[in-house]
C-alpha positions as CSV (number, residue, x, y, z in Angstrom):
1,X,13.2,28.0,22.9
2,X,13.6,25.0,20.6
3,X,10.5,23.0,20.2
4,X,12.4,19.9,21.4
5,X,13.3,21.7,24.9
6,X,9.6,21.6,25.4
7,X,8.2,17.8,24.8
8,X,10.1,16.2,27.9
9,X,6.7,14.5,29.4
10,X,6.0,12.8,26.1
11,X,9.3,11.1,25.6
12,X,9.7,7.7,27.6
13,X,12.2,7.2,30.4
14,X,15.9,6.5,29.0
15,X,16.4,2.9,29.0
16,X,19.4,1.0,28.9
17,X,20.9,0.1,25.5
18,X,20.0,-3.8,24.5
19,X,21.9,-6.1,26.9
20,X,23.4,-9.2,25.3
21,X,20.7,-11.2,26.9
22,X,18.1,-9.4,25.3
23,X,19.9,-9.5,21.7
24,X,20.2,-13.0,21.9
25,X,16.5,-13.4,22.7
26,X,15.4,-11.3,19.8
27,X,17.8,-13.6,17.4
28,X,16.0,-16.6,18.4
29,X,12.7,-14.7,17.9
30,X,13.7,-13.7,14.5
31,X,15.3,-17.2,13.7
32,X,11.5,-18.6,14.9
33,X,9.9,-15.8,12.5
34,X,12.2,-16.6,9.8
35,X,11.9,-20.4,9.7
36,X,8.2,-20.4,10.3
37,X,7.9,-17.9,7.4
38,X,10.2,-19.8,5.3
39,X,8.2,-23.0,5.9
40,X,4.8,-21.8,4.9
41,X,6.3,-20.2,1.8
42,X,8.0,-23.6,0.5
43,X,4.7,-25.7,1.5
44,X,2.5,-23.1,-0.5
45,X,4.7,-23.0,-3.2
46,X,4.5,-26.9,-3.4
47,X,1.0,-27.7,-2.6
48,X,-1.2,-24.8,-3.2
49,X,-2.6,-24.4,-6.3
50,X,-2.8,-21.0,-6.0
51,X,0.2,-20.0,-5.5
52,X,1.4,-19.4,-9.0
53,X,-1.9,-18.5,-10.3
54,X,-2.9,-15.2,-9.1
55,X,-6.7,-14.4,-9.3
56,X,-8.8,-11.0,-8.8
57,X,-7.0,-9.0,-6.7
58,X,-3.7,-10.9,-6.9
59,X,-3.8,-11.1,-10.4
60,X,-4.8,-7.2,-10.9
61,X,-1.3,-6.4,-8.8
62,X,0.5,-8.7,-10.7
63,X,0.0,-7.7,-14.1
64,X,0.0,-3.8,-12.9
65,X,3.3,-4.3,-11.5
66,X,4.6,-6.5,-14.6
67,X,3.3,-3.7,-16.7
68,X,5.0,-0.7,-14.8
69,X,8.0,-3.2,-14.8
70,X,8.2,-2.9,-18.5
71,X,7.9,0.6,-18.3
72,X,4.3,1.1,-19.3
73,X,3.3,3.4,-16.9
74,X,0.9,3.3,-13.9
75,X,-2.2,2.3,-16.3
76,X,-3.2,5.5,-18.1
77,X,-6.8,6.0,-15.8
78,X,-7.4,7.6,-12.3
79,X,-6.5,5.4,-9.6
80,X,-9.2,2.8,-8.3
81,X,-6.5,1.0,-6.2
82,X,-3.6,2.5,-4.3
83,X,-0.4,2.8,-6.8
84,X,2.1,2.1,-3.9
85,X,1.9,-1.7,-3.8
86,X,2.1,-2.7,-7.7
87,X,4.9,-0.2,-7.8
88,X,6.7,-1.9,-4.9
89,X,6.2,-5.2,-6.8
90,X,7.5,-3.5,-9.7
91,X,10.7,-2.7,-8.4
92,X,11.1,-6.6,-7.3
93,X,10.0,-7.9,-10.8
94,X,12.7,-5.5,-12.1
95,X,15.3,-7.2,-10.6
96,X,14.0,-11.0,-10.4
97,X,11.9,-10.7,-13.5
98,X,7.9,-11.0,-13.1
99,X,8.3,-13.9,-10.1
100,X,5.6,-14.4,-7.8
101,X,8.0,-16.7,-5.8
102,X,10.4,-13.7,-5.5
103,X,8.0,-11.1,-4.5
104,X,6.6,-13.5,-1.9
105,X,10.1,-14.2,-0.7
106,X,10.7,-10.5,-0.1
107,X,7.2,-10.1,1.7
108,X,8.3,-13.2,3.9
109,X,11.6,-11.1,4.9
110,X,9.9,-8.3,5.7
111,X,7.9,-9.9,7.7
112,X,10.7,-10.9,10.0
113,X,11.8,-7.1,9.9
114,X,8.3,-6.5,11.2
115,X,9.3,-8.3,14.1
116,X,12.3,-6.1,14.9
117,X,10.2,-3.0,14.5
118,X,7.6,-4.1,16.9
119,X,10.2,-4.6,19.3
120,X,11.8,-1.5,18.8
121,X,8.3,0.1,19.5
122,X,7.8,-1.8,22.7
123,X,11.1,-1.6,24.2
124,X,11.2,2.4,23.3
125,X,7.4,3.1,24.4
126,X,7.5,0.7,27.6
127,X,9.9,-2.1,28.7
128,X,12.4,-4.3,26.8
129,X,10.7,-7.4,28.0
130,X,7.3,-5.9,26.4
131,X,9.4,-5.1,23.1
132,X,10.5,-9.2,23.2
133,X,7.1,-10.1,24.0
134,X,5.7,-8.2,21.1
135,X,8.0,-9.6,18.5
136,X,7.5,-12.9,19.9
137,X,3.5,-12.5,19.2
138,X,4.0,-11.5,15.8
139,X,6.6,-14.1,15.1
140,X,3.9,-16.7,15.5
141,X,0.8,-15.0,14.5
142,X,-0.7,-16.8,11.9
143,X,-2.4,-14.0,9.6
144,X,1.3,-12.6,9.6
145,X,2.7,-15.8,8.3
146,X,0.0,-16.2,5.9
147,X,-0.3,-13.1,4.3
148,X,3.2,-12.2,2.8
149,X,2.9,-15.5,0.9
150,X,0.0,-14.1,-1.0
151,X,0.2,-11.3,-3.5
152,X,-1.7,-9.2,-1.5
153,X,-1.2,-5.5,-0.5
154,X,-1.6,-7.3,3.2
155,X,1.4,-9.3,2.5
156,X,3.8,-5.9,2.6
157,X,1.5,-3.2,4.5
158,X,2.8,-4.0,8.2
159,X,6.1,-2.8,7.4
160,X,5.4,0.2,5.9
161,X,2.9,0.8,9.0
162,X,5.3,0.0,11.4
163,X,8.2,2.5,9.8
164,X,5.5,5.1,10.2
165,X,4.5,4.6,13.5
166,X,8.2,4.6,14.7
167,X,9.0,7.5,12.7
168,X,5.7,9.3,14.4
169,X,7.0,7.9,18.0
170,X,10.4,10.0,17.1
171,X,9.0,13.1,16.1
172,X,6.7,13.7,19.2
173,X,9.6,13.0,21.2
174,X,11.8,15.3,19.7
175,X,9.5,17.8,18.4
176,X,11.8,18.7,15.3
177,X,9.9,19.5,12.3
178,X,12.4,17.6,10.0
179,X,11.5,14.6,12.0
180,X,7.5,15.5,11.9
181,X,7.7,16.0,8.1
182,X,9.9,12.4,7.9
183,X,6.9,10.9,9.7
184,X,4.4,12.8,7.5
185,X,6.0,11.6,4.4
186,X,5.7,7.9,5.6
187,X,2.2,8.4,6.4
188,X,1.5,9.8,2.8
189,X,3.2,6.6,1.5
190,X,0.9,4.4,3.7
191,X,-2.1,6.4,2.4
192,X,-0.6,5.6,-1.1
193,X,-1.0,2.0,-0.2
194,X,-4.1,2.1,1.6
195,X,-6.0,5.3,1.5
196,X,-7.8,5.0,4.5
197,X,-4.4,5.8,6.3
198,X,-5.7,9.7,5.6
199,X,-7.8,9.3,8.5
200,X,-4.4,8.5,10.7
201,X,-3.0,11.4,9.0
202,X,-5.9,13.7,10.1
203,X,-5.9,12.5,14.1
204,X,-1.7,12.8,14.0
205,X,-1.8,16.1,12.6
206,X,-4.2,17.2,15.2
207,X,-2.3,15.8,18.1
208,X,0.8,17.4,16.8
209,X,-1.2,20.9,17.1
210,X,-2.6,20.0,20.5
211,X,0.3,18.1,22.3
212,X,0.4,19.1,26.3
213,X,3.3,20.7,27.8
214,X,4.7,22.1,24.0
215,X,4.3,26.3,23.4
216,X,1.8,26.9,21.1
217,X,4.3,28.0,18.2
218,X,5.9,24.7,18.3
219,X,3.1,22.8,18.4
220,X,1.7,24.9,14.9
221,X,5.5,24.3,13.1
222,X,5.2,20.6,14.5
223,X,1.7,20.2,12.7
224,X,2.5,22.0,9.5
225,X,5.6,20.2,8.8
226,X,3.8,17.0,9.4
227,X,0.6,17.5,7.1
228,X,3.3,19.4,4.7
229,X,5.0,15.6,4.2
230,X,2.0,13.8,3.9
231,X,0.8,16.1,1.2
232,X,4.3,16.0,-0.7
233,X,3.9,12.2,-0.7
234,X,0.5,12.0,-2.1
235,X,0.9,14.9,-4.4
236,X,2.3,13.1,-7.5
237,X,-1.2,10.7,-7.1
238,X,-3.2,13.5,-7.3
239,X,-1.4,14.9,-10.2
240,X,-1.2,11.9,-12.0
241,X,-5.1,11.5,-11.7
242,X,-5.6,15.0,-12.7
243,X,-3.2,14.7,-16.0
244,X,-4.8,11.4,-17.0
245,X,-8.8,11.8,-15.8
246,X,-9.0,15.5,-15.8
247,X,-10.4,14.8,-12.2
248,X,-9.6,15.6,-8.9
249,X,-8.9,12.8,-6.5
250,X,-6.4,12.5,-4.1
251,X,-5.7,8.9,-4.2
252,X,-8.2,6.8,-5.6
253,X,-11.9,7.0,-5.9
254,X,-13.2,3.3,-4.6
255,X,-13.9,5.1,-1.3
256,X,-17.8,5.6,-2.4
257,X,-18.1,2.2,-4.0
258,X,-17.0,0.8,-1.0
259,X,-19.0,2.7,1.3
260,X,-22.1,1.5,-0.4
261,X,-21.0,-2.0,-0.5
262,X,-20.9,-2.1,3.3
263,X,-23.9,0.4,3.9
264,X,-26.9,-1.1,1.8
265,X,-30.2,-3.0,2.3
266,X,-28.3,-6.2,1.6
267,X,-25.0,-5.2,3.7
268,X,-24.3,-7.8,6.5
269,X,-21.2,-6.5,7.9
270,X,-18.7,-8.3,5.8
271,X,-17.6,-7.7,1.9
272,X,-20.4,-9.1,-0.6
273,X,-21.2,-7.6,-3.9
274,X,-24.4,-6.0,-3.3
275,X,-27.3,-7.5,-5.1
276,X,-27.5,-4.8,-8.0
277,X,-24.0,-5.7,-9.4
278,X,-23.4,-8.9,-11.2
279,X,-21.4,-10.9,-9.1
280,X,-18.9,-12.4,-11.9
281,X,-18.5,-9.0,-12.9
282,X,-17.9,-7.1,-9.7
283,X,-15.3,-9.7,-8.6
284,X,-12.7,-8.2,-11.0
285,X,-11.4,-4.7,-10.0
286,X,-11.5,-3.3,-13.7
287,X,-14.9,-4.8,-14.1
288,X,-16.2,-3.4,-11.1
289,X,-15.1,-0.1,-11.7
290,X,-16.6,-0.2,-15.2
291,X,-20.3,-1.8,-13.8
292,X,-20.5,0.9,-10.9
293,X,-19.8,3.6,-13.4
294,X,-22.0,2.4,-16.0
295,X,-25.0,2.1,-13.3
296,X,-24.0,5.6,-11.8
297,X,-24.0,7.1,-15.1
298,X,-27.2,5.5,-16.1
299,X,-28.8,6.8,-12.9
300,X,-27.5,10.3,-13.7
301,X,-28.4,10.1,-17.5
302,X,-25.0,11.5,-18.4
303,X,-21.0,10.6,-18.4
304,X,-19.5,11.1,-15.2
305,X,-16.0,11.9,-13.8
306,X,-14.5,9.1,-11.4
307,X,-15.1,11.6,-8.5
308,X,-18.4,11.9,-9.6
309,X,-19.1,8.2,-9.6
310,X,-17.8,8.2,-6.2
311,X,-20.1,10.8,-4.9
312,X,-23.1,9.0,-6.4
313,X,-22.5,5.7,-4.7
314,X,-21.3,7.6,-1.6
315,X,-24.8,9.8,-1.7
316,X,-26.5,6.1,-2.2
317,X,-24.7,4.6,1.0
318,X,-26.1,8.0,2.9
319,X,-29.5,7.4,1.7
320,X,-29.8,4.0,3.1
321,X,-28.8,5.7,6.5
322,X,-31.4,8.0,6.4
323,X,-34.3,6.0,5.1
324,X,-33.6,2.8,7.2
325,X,-31.7,4.1,10.3
326,X,-32.6,1.2,12.5
327,X,-31.5,-1.2,9.9
328,X,-28.3,0.6,9.6
329,X,-28.1,0.8,13.3
330,X,-28.2,-3.0,13.5
331,X,-25.7,-3.4,10.7
332,X,-23.4,-1.2,12.6
333,X,-24.0,-3.2,15.9
334,X,-23.1,-6.3,13.9
335,X,-19.9,-4.8,12.2
336,X,-18.6,-3.8,15.6
337,X,-19.2,-7.6,17.0
338,X,-17.6,-9.0,14.0
339,X,-14.4,-6.6,14.4
340,X,-14.0,-7.8,17.7
341,X,-14.8,-11.4,17.4
342,X,-11.9,-14.2,16.7
343,X,-13.9,-14.7,13.3
344,X,-11.9,-14.0,10.5
345,X,-14.0,-12.9,7.1
346,X,-11.9,-13.8,4.4
347,X,-11.8,-12.1,0.8
348,X,-9.5,-13.5,-2.4
349,X,-7.5,-15.9,-0.3
350,X,-8.7,-18.1,2.5
351,X,-6.5,-19.0,5.4
352,X,-8.6,-21.8,5.9
353,X,-8.1,-23.4,2.9
354,X,-4.2,-22.5,2.7
355,X,-3.7,-24.7,6.0
356,X,-4.8,-27.7,3.9
357,X,-1.4,-27.3,1.7
358,X,0.8,-25.9,4.5
359,X,1.6,-28.0,7.6
360,X,3.1,-24.9,9.0
361,X,-0.2,-23.3,9.1
362,X,-1.8,-25.9,10.9
363,X,0.5,-25.7,14.0
364,X,-1.1,-24.2,16.9
365,X,-0.3,-20.8,15.8
366,X,-1.6,-17.3,17.5
367,X,-4.8,-15.8,16.4
368,X,-6.9,-12.6,17.1
369,X,-8.9,-14.8,19.7
370,X,-5.6,-15.6,21.5
371,X,-4.4,-12.0,21.7
372,X,-7.3,-9.7,21.6
373,X,-7.9,-10.6,25.7
374,X,-4.2,-9.8,26.6
375,X,-4.2,-6.7,24.1
376,X,-7.1,-5.3,26.2
377,X,-5.5,-6.0,29.3
378,X,-2.2,-4.2,28.0
379,X,-4.3,-1.1,26.9
380,X,-5.6,-0.6,30.6
381,X,-2.5,-1.4,32.4
382,X,-0.6,1.0,30.0
383,X,-2.7,3.8,30.3
384,X,-0.7,5.8,32.6
385,X,1.7,5.8,29.4
386,X,-0.9,7.3,27.0
387,X,0.6,10.3,25.9
388,X,3.4,8.8,24.3
389,X,1.4,5.7,22.9
390,X,-1.0,8.3,21.3
391,X,0.3,7.3,17.5
392,X,-0.7,3.7,18.3
393,X,-4.2,4.1,19.6
394,X,-4.3,6.8,16.7
395,X,-3.8,3.6,14.5
396,X,-6.1,1.5,15.9
397,X,-8.6,3.5,16.4
398,X,-8.1,4.3,12.2
399,X,-8.3,0.4,11.5
400,X,-11.4,0.0,13.5
401,X,-13.5,3.0,12.3
402,X,-12.3,1.7,8.6
403,X,-13.9,-1.6,9.3
404,X,-17.0,0.2,11.1
405,X,-17.6,2.8,8.2
406,X,-17.0,-0.2,5.6
407,X,-16.9,-3.9,5.9
408,X,-15.3,-6.3,8.2
409,X,-12.3,-8.1,6.8
410,X,-9.5,-10.2,8.2
411,X,-7.5,-8.5,5.4
412,X,-8.2,-5.1,6.8
413,X,-8.1,-6.1,10.4
414,X,-4.6,-7.7,10.4
415,X,-3.0,-4.1,9.7
416,X,-3.7,-3.4,13.6
417,X,-2.2,-6.8,14.7
418,X,1.2,-5.6,15.1
419,X,0.3,-2.7,17.5
420,X,-1.9,-5.2,19.1
421,X,1.2,-7.6,19.9
422,X,2.6,-4.5,21.9
423,X,-0.5,-4.2,23.8
424,X,-0.9,-8.1,24.4
425,X,2.7,-8.1,25.5
426,X,2.1,-5.4,27.9
427,X,-1.1,-7.6,29.0
428,X,0.8,-10.7,29.7
429,X,3.4,-8.4,31.5
430,X,0.7,-7.1,33.8
431,X,-0.7,-10.5,34.5
432,X,2.7,-12.1,35.4
433,X,3.2,-9.1,37.7
434,X,0.2,-9.8,39.5
435,X,1.4,-13.1,40.2
436,X,4.6,-11.9,41.5
437,X,3.0,-9.8,43.5
438,X,0.6,-12.7,45.3
439,X,-2.1,-10.4,46.0
440,X,-5.1,-12.7,45.5
441,X,-7.7,-9.4,44.8
442,X,-5.5,-8.4,42.0
443,X,-4.9,-11.9,40.7
444,X,-8.5,-12.8,40.6
445,X,-9.6,-9.2,38.9
446,X,-6.9,-10.2,35.9
447,X,-8.1,-13.5,35.8
448,X,-11.8,-12.7,35.7
449,X,-11.0,-9.7,33.2
450,X,-8.8,-12.2,31.1
451,X,-11.6,-14.9,31.0
452,X,-14.7,-12.6,30.6
453,X,-12.8,-11.2,27.5
454,X,-11.8,-14.5,25.9
455,X,-15.2,-15.7,26.3
456,X,-16.6,-12.5,24.7
457,X,-14.0,-12.4,21.8
458,X,-14.0,-16.0,20.7
459,X,-18.0,-16.6,21.2
460,X,-19.1,-18.2,17.8
461,X,-21.0,-15.7,16.0
462,X,-20.5,-17.1,12.6
463,X,-19.9,-20.1,10.9
464,X,-17.4,-19.5,8.2
465,X,-18.5,-20.4,4.4
466,X,-16.0,-21.5,2.1
467,X,-18.2,-22.2,-0.7
468,X,-16.8,-19.4,-2.7
469,X,-13.2,-20.4,-1.7
470,X,-14.0,-24.3,-3.0
471,X,-15.3,-22.9,-6.0
472,X,-12.0,-21.1,-6.8
473,X,-10.0,-23.9,-6.3
474,X,-12.2,-26.0,-8.7
475,X,-11.8,-23.7,-11.0
476,X,-7.7,-24.3,-10.6
477,X,-8.3,-27.8,-11.0
478,X,-10.3,-27.6,-13.7
479,X,-7.9,-25.6,-15.9
480,X,-4.9,-27.9,-14.9
481,X,-7.6,-31.0,-16.7
482,X,-8.0,-32.8,-12.9
483,X,-11.8,-33.0,-13.5
484,X,-12.4,-35.8,-10.9
485,X,-10.8,-33.1,-8.4
486,X,-12.4,-30.2,-9.8
487,X,-16.2,-32.2,-10.0
488,X,-15.6,-33.1,-6.0
489,X,-14.8,-29.5,-5.1
490,X,-17.7,-27.8,-7.4
491,X,-19.8,-30.1,-5.6
492,X,-18.6,-29.3,-2.1
493,X,-18.9,-25.4,-3.0
494,X,-22.5,-26.2,-3.8
495,X,-23.0,-27.4,-0.3
496,X,-22.0,-23.9,0.9
497,X,-23.7,-22.0,-1.5
498,X,-26.7,-23.8,-2.5
499,X,-28.0,-23.0,-6.3
500,X,-24.7,-20.9,-7.4
501,X,-25.5,-20.8,-10.8
502,X,-21.7,-20.6,-11.6
503,X,-20.9,-23.6,-9.7
504,X,-23.5,-25.5,-11.7
505,X,-22.3,-24.0,-15.1
506,X,-18.8,-25.0,-14.5
507,X,-19.7,-28.6,-12.6
508,X,-21.8,-29.4,-16.0
509,X,-19.0,-28.2,-18.2
510,X,-16.5,-30.2,-16.4
511,X,-18.6,-33.3,-16.5
512,X,-18.7,-32.6,-20.2
513,X,-14.9,-32.2,-20.6
514,X,-14.5,-35.6,-18.7
515,X,-17.1,-37.4,-21.0
516,X,-19.3,-38.1,-18.0
517,X,-22.2,-37.5,-20.2
518,X,-25.6,-38.3,-18.0
519,X,-24.1,-36.3,-14.9
520,X,-23.5,-33.5,-17.8
521,X,-27.2,-33.7,-18.7
522,X,-28.5,-33.8,-15.2
523,X,-26.0,-30.8,-14.1
524,X,-27.3,-28.5,-17.2
525,X,-31.1,-29.4,-16.2
526,X,-30.3,-28.4,-12.6
527,X,-28.8,-24.9,-14.2
528,X,-31.7,-24.9,-16.3
529,X,-34.2,-25.0,-14.0
530,X,-32.2,-22.4,-11.4
531,X,-31.3,-20.0,-13.9
532,X,-35.2,-19.9,-14.7
533,X,-35.9,-19.3,-11.2
534,X,-33.4,-16.7,-10.8
535,X,-34.2,-15.0,-13.7
536,X,-30.8,-15.4,-15.8
537,X,-31.6,-15.4,-19.6
538,X,-27.6,-16.2,-20.4
539,X,-27.8,-19.1,-18.1
540,X,-30.6,-20.6,-19.8
541,X,-29.6,-20.3,-22.9
542,X,-26.3,-21.7,-22.2
543,X,-27.9,-24.8,-20.7
544,X,-30.4,-25.3,-23.5
545,X,-27.5,-24.9,-26.0
546,X,-25.5,-27.6,-24.4
547,X,-28.3,-29.8,-23.7
548,X,-29.2,-29.8,-27.2
549,X,-25.5,-30.3,-28.1
550,X,-25.3,-33.8,-25.8
551,X,-28.7,-34.5,-27.5
552,X,-30.8,-34.5,-24.7
553,X,-34.5,-32.8,-24.4
554,X,-34.5,-29.5,-22.1
555,X,-37.8,-30.6,-20.9
556,X,-36.8,-33.8,-20.3
557,X,-33.9,-32.8,-18.3
558,X,-35.9,-30.1,-16.7
559,X,-38.4,-32.6,-15.2
560,X,-35.5,-35.0,-13.9
561,X,-33.7,-31.8,-12.4
562,X,-33.5,-31.7,-8.6
563,X,-32.2,-28.3,-7.7
564,X,-32.1,-27.0,-4.3
565,X,-35.8,-26.1,-3.0
566,X,-34.6,-22.8,-1.8
567,X,-32.0,-21.2,-3.3
568,X,-29.4,-19.4,-1.7
569,X,-27.5,-18.4,-4.5
570,X,-25.5,-14.9,-5.0
571,X,-27.3,-13.0,-7.9
572,X,-27.2,-14.4,-11.4
573,X,-24.2,-14.0,-13.4
574,X,-23.1,-14.7,-16.8
575,X,-20.0,-16.9,-16.4
576,X,-18.0,-15.7,-19.3
577,X,-15.1,-17.6,-18.0
578,X,-13.9,-19.7,-14.8
579,X,-14.3,-16.5,-12.9
580,X,-12.9,-16.6,-9.2
581,X,-13.3,-14.2,-6.2
């Protein structure tokens, strides 16, 4: 018996081909999606100082891709970050040159394609109207407009993820081994971009092996084909790691370090550099690699392979769980709340800051707080179709487990948005159907459920602190010689992060560069006091040296300084350059 003959109950009812009206509606949605993304791209290109000045992860990806495009290989060391995104950028750079604008334009175009894929998934798994609704939601979702205009993995990842989900859906419908193998290969490519996709690979392998209504032999063949597809896609990275590092690392070795960042006594649910790591060093991915390796080797008393570095930090995270179980449970509860809340913890690039440079991003666009209640309703309303929706469930579970196991970031959660858009459209359809039926009890139940969900998701739990974002922006203006603007932004940063040594360091240097001696003396004096309090000898030495060069007494400047009475600064750091985060 052919495997496909045993999978009828997984396939959705055969709906009609798209009507002319449906295609016109889709065209209108795509026109809106394209127009908004082009508008955001234009605004940020004209007004955002970060647009053509990549920093931190953006700079790492840009330089890595440019190196690949020049034919210099993949870096010559075991992967700390997934290689798929820099290879994607390198392909663009080979065509257009190392153009940040070209890369972001391609990503914005892919964002429009994402709307098509959401429509296709929604109409195939549920109904044409749900497909159109999901596409419309994604077209005007704020993060889906913002990230393609950055040089971050999230700018292009959703297209790959939607392709993965589409292939998994088609594979479970047909049962053909070739389709399962293709779905596995696409999942493996997703893991080369974001290794946590291997969790989805495990879930789908189990699903292929356990599907109801399918003979055992066909299930086994499907699971094997899918697993082999995954393995074939990630094998080149594994072989490369073994060749350049003599170490067995499937894709990357950052897992243990990220586990520790999200699970240590100082963790608070979001990304933050652990106190044991100097902030300025850990902000750069390559320097982060070196710092974590150095600390692990110092603890072990010997040189460690990359996989051993990862194992060491994973062990430290598990040590925290064992020794402080109540603190860890409180931390996990906070991660759960954060992951389900409208609050968007930022990292590297802030959407809030980008809104100042883009009128398009200041429009009343949809955010997580708007779609999450309807998505929850849609999950419930579509429960009878749960068998064919398993790939979507598996991806949502993968995203949320990643947030809970590691830390909560909007960059990580945005990978769930295309699937949430499908379920949110189903939720809207369910609410409209209740209204159409005019059943008071049903309308009341839906209204109360949506109200309760909206209140829970949108309950303020965290006030966004843009101190580091203002600091990053100030560094850019300082580099451009716009000293007055830089000074204003450093001062705004210090409101959000009182006692932040790097901000005082750069503020004092900017006062000097602007020829404002008296203010520079005051700023160096404050830095001197704070550096002594926080135990940062490099900042103490620097402040004393600059005060002497300005002809000011260190004792006099210190006595006149008025630093924050209670420092809330991050760990002390050596500001070798204008480091940004």
